[in-house]
matplotlib code that plots the C-alpha trace (Angstrom):
import matplotlib.pyplot as plt

x = [-0.1, 0.8, 3.9, 1.6, -2.0, -2.4, -0.8, -2.9, -5.9, -5.2, -4.7, -7.9, -10.0, -8.4, -9.7, -13.1, -13.3, -13.0, -15.5, -18.3, -17.3, -17.8, -21.2, -22.9, -24.1, -20.9, -19.9, -22.6, -21.8, -18.1, -19.5, -21.9, -19.4, -17.3, -20.8, -20.8, -16.8, -17.7, -20.3, -18.0, -16.5, -18.7, -20.0, -16.6, -16.4, -19.5, -18.6, -15.0, -16.7, -19.7, -22.2, -24.7, -24.9, -26.1, -22.8, -20.2, -17.2, -16.9, -13.8, -10.5, -9.1, -7.1, -10.1, -11.7, -8.5, -8.1, -11.4, -10.9, -8.3, -10.7, -13.2, -9.4, -9.0, -12.3, -12.4, -9.6, -10.8, -14.4, -11.9, -10.6, -14.1, -14.1, -10.4, -7.6, -5.4, -7.0, -3.7, -3.5, -6.9, -6.4, -3.0, -4.8, -7.6, -4.8, -3.2, -5.9, -7.4, -3.6, -3.7, -7.2, -5.7, -2.6, -4.9, -7.0, -4.3, -1.9, -5.0]
y = [0.4, 3.4, 4.8, 8.3, 6.9, 7.1, 10.3, 11.8, 10.6, 10.8, 14.5, 14.8, 13.6, 15.2, 18.2, 16.6, 16.1, 19.7, 20.8, 18.5, 17.0, 13.2, 12.1, 9.9, 11.6, 12.2, 9.1, 8.2, 10.8, 9.2, 6.2, 7.2, 9.1, 5.8, 5.1, 7.9, 7.9, 4.4, 5.3, 7.8, 4.7, 2.8, 6.0, 6.2, 2.1, 2.7, 6.0, 3.5, 1.1, 3.6, 1.9, 4.8, 5.3, 8.7, 9.8, 7.2, 6.7, 9.7, 8.3, 6.7, 3.5, 6.6, 8.5, 4.9, 4.3, 7.9, 7.4, 3.4, 5.7, 8.1, 5.0, 4.2, 6.9, 7.8, 4.2, 5.0, 8.1, 6.1, 3.6, 6.1, 6.8, 2.6, 1.5, 4.7, 2.3, 2.0, 0.1, -2.6, -3.0, -2.7, -5.1, -7.7, -8.4, -8.2, -10.7, -13.3, -12.4, -13.6, -17.1, -17.4, -17.0, -19.0, -22.0, -22.3, -22.4, -25.6, -27.7]
z = [-0.3, -0.7, 2.7, 1.6, 2.0, 5.8, 6.7, 4.0, 5.4, 8.1, 8.0, 5.9, 8.7, 10.9, 9.0, 8.3, 12.1, 12.8, 10.4, 10.4, 13.6, 14.5, 15.4, 14.0, 10.7, 9.7, 9.6, 7.7, 4.9, 5.2, 4.4, 1.7, 0.4, 0.0, -2.8, -4.9, -5.8, -6.8, -8.4, -10.5, -10.7, -12.3, -14.5, -15.7, -16.7, -19.3, -20.3, -21.0, -22.6, -24.9, -23.0, -23.9, -27.5, -26.8, -25.7, -27.1, -25.4, -23.1, -20.8, -20.9, -18.0, -16.5, -15.6, -14.8, -12.7, -11.2, -10.0, -8.5, -6.2, -4.9, -4.0, -2.5, -1.0, 0.7, 2.3, 3.7, 5.1, 6.6, 8.2, 10.2, 12.6, 13.0, 14.0, 16.0, 13.9, 10.2, 8.9, 10.6, 9.9, 6.6, 6.7, 8.7, 5.9, 3.0, 5.0, 5.7, 2.0, 1.0, 3.2, 1.3, -1.1, -1.1, 0.7, -2.5, -4.7, -2.5, -3.5]

ax = plt.figure().add_subplot(projection="3d")
ax.plot(x, y, z, "-o")
ax.set_aspect("equal")
plt.show()
């Protein structure tokens, strides 16, 4: 994972906490931001494939990649609301996925 992810998302979280507080409403908004960004990634993919014949091809693979990065950043910011050490939570999840993958490929 990028070395700058956690310091930058910690700073974003700090700024949001100061501006918006840390209550249930703000936590919900941060979760909804993940969904919003995922929708933007989906829209970019639709634009990449030209699925909407009225619009045609409107996006590039780079546009989709950029939107997926926004999803990752928004999710990392939201994760700060649920863990004092979000990097450790993600690391544990990644290691669990790696173990499952290893077990599946070892059969």
